[in-house]
N, C-alpha and C positions, 0 to 999 in steps of 0.2 A: 489491414483488416481494424475493422472495427465492433467492440465486443461488446455488450448490455446484457442488462437482465430482463426475462419478461412478467415478473414476479414481483412480491409487494417487498420483498430485504434488500434491494437495489445494489447491494455490495460485493455479488459475484463475479460480475463484467468488469471491475474493479480489482479482481483477482482474476479473474483469467489475460486482463491485459500485463497486471505486474507478472503472472508466469511464463506468455512468451516475451517477455523482455529479457527476462534471466533464462531462458535455454537458447537466447541470443536471435528473437526475432523483434527489428527494432523497430518494423516500423507497422504502430498495433496504437491503437488511440479508443477510448470510451466513450460511448455515447450519453454523456451527462443525462440521466436523470431520468436512467433506462429509456424500456419502450412504451410505459405506458405515462412518459412524458412527451415522448414525439406523437405517439397517437392524440395523446391529450393537446394538444398542441395543430391536429387536425394534416402534419404530415403523410405522405406518400407510403403506402408500406408492397410490399414487394414477396413473393413466393419465390424467387426464382432461385433455385441451388445452381451458387456456381459451379464450373471447376477448378478443381484446386491440383490439376496436374499431379506432380510424383504425390505430393505434399498430400493428396489424397491414396493412397495405394501405400502410405507406411515411409517415405523416402525423403521425410525433414531431414535435414542433417542438422540435427540445432548441435550452439560452444554453449557451455554453463559460461554465464556470465559472473563471473565471484563477485562485481560490485556489487551486485543486485540480491545477494543470498548470503544472509549471515547463518550460520551453523551451534549449533550445542557449545561446543568445548569452545566457539570466541567469547559467547555470553559469559558462564563460566571465565574466562580469564579477564572477562572486561567487571563482571561482578566481584573476583581477587583485589584487581587493580585498584586501588583508589588514589593513586597518585598518576600515573601516564594514562588518562584515560582520554584518545587519544578523536573520540568521534562522540556525538552526541545518542543516548539511548533514550528515544522517546514511548514509555508505555500507552497507548489510545483509547485506553480500556477505561470506563466510566470512575469519577475518584471512589465508588464503596468499592467495585471491583481489585482498581489499584490498592487499598489502602487494606485490603483481605490480601494483599501480599501480592509482591513483586520481584523483580530485579534488584540485585541492587545495586544503587550509582544512574536508576531506571529516573528517569523525571514521566508524572503522572501529565498528557495532555492529550484529554476526550477529544475523537473525532466530528465531536459535535463543534470545535472552535472552525473547525473547516466546511464539516459540510451541511446541508440544505436539510431540515426533515424529512424531504423525499431524497434524502443521498447525495442530489447535483453537486457538485460543488460550488463552492457564496467564491463570488468576486472575488477574483485575483489583491485587489490592495484588501478586502477587510481579512483571506487568508493572508498574505503574509505580515498585516499586521495584526496577526492571532500569533504567526508564532517570534514574534520580535515581541512581544509583551511577555511573551512568556519565556524569553532570554535564549533562545537559540538562535543560534551564529549559521544561518543558509547558510555558509559559505562555509563551514565547517560540514566534514560525513554526518554523514546525522544514518541512527537504524531505528527503525521499527518493528513494534514489538504491541500484544493485545492477547486475547486468549488463543489464536487460531492460527492466525497470521490473516485472514479473512480481514478485518476491518485495516489492523498496521495498512493490507496491497491499496485500500481506498484514502487513507492517507499521503499512500505513494504517490498517485498518481497526485494529491493538490498540490505537492512540494517540484512535480517536477517542469513545472515552467517558476520554477522562487531562486532553490536551491541549487549553487553554483558548486557545491562538494557531493559526492555518491549518496544516490542514499540507496538503504539493505530495506532487505525485508527479514528477520527471525522467521522464517516459515516454522517452528517447531511450537514458536512463545510461549504464554505461562503454562500452559496443557502440556508441551513439554517440560520444560524447565523445572517446574511444580515437583516433577516425578526421577528429580534425578538431584 
């Protein structure tokens, strides 16, 4: 399965890919740069509608992959436990949003460090250097947060070919955490 955006935001393809993987569908990719980049490169487009078999009838047998998602209670425990934080918590919002409020113990890592202006992924060596420069140990488990989980999903995709620990998204992100 290939997920992509058709509009200017170019983040929902990443979000869809993360959601499918979080629900146990592991054979999923993202069309880097979305349909606008694909079209700009003059690549072929088809309006063919595939047959999705049983999934089309609502018979997708999903199984939550708990390694891909963090919940509010886990974030509260992380914030309280200053001594034994066993994973990185990266808040991928811009610094101004991060400085206005964030989960205790989170590190700011703006998504622009790993995404180009068109929201396509930067080259793997550039992404790796960005994480390493920020002191992120790619062998350690990493959880990502933002405002609503959308930007975090993009950085989740940017880590898929780099991280050797598990990478998860706090789906509720700051919009949930700040209300609780």
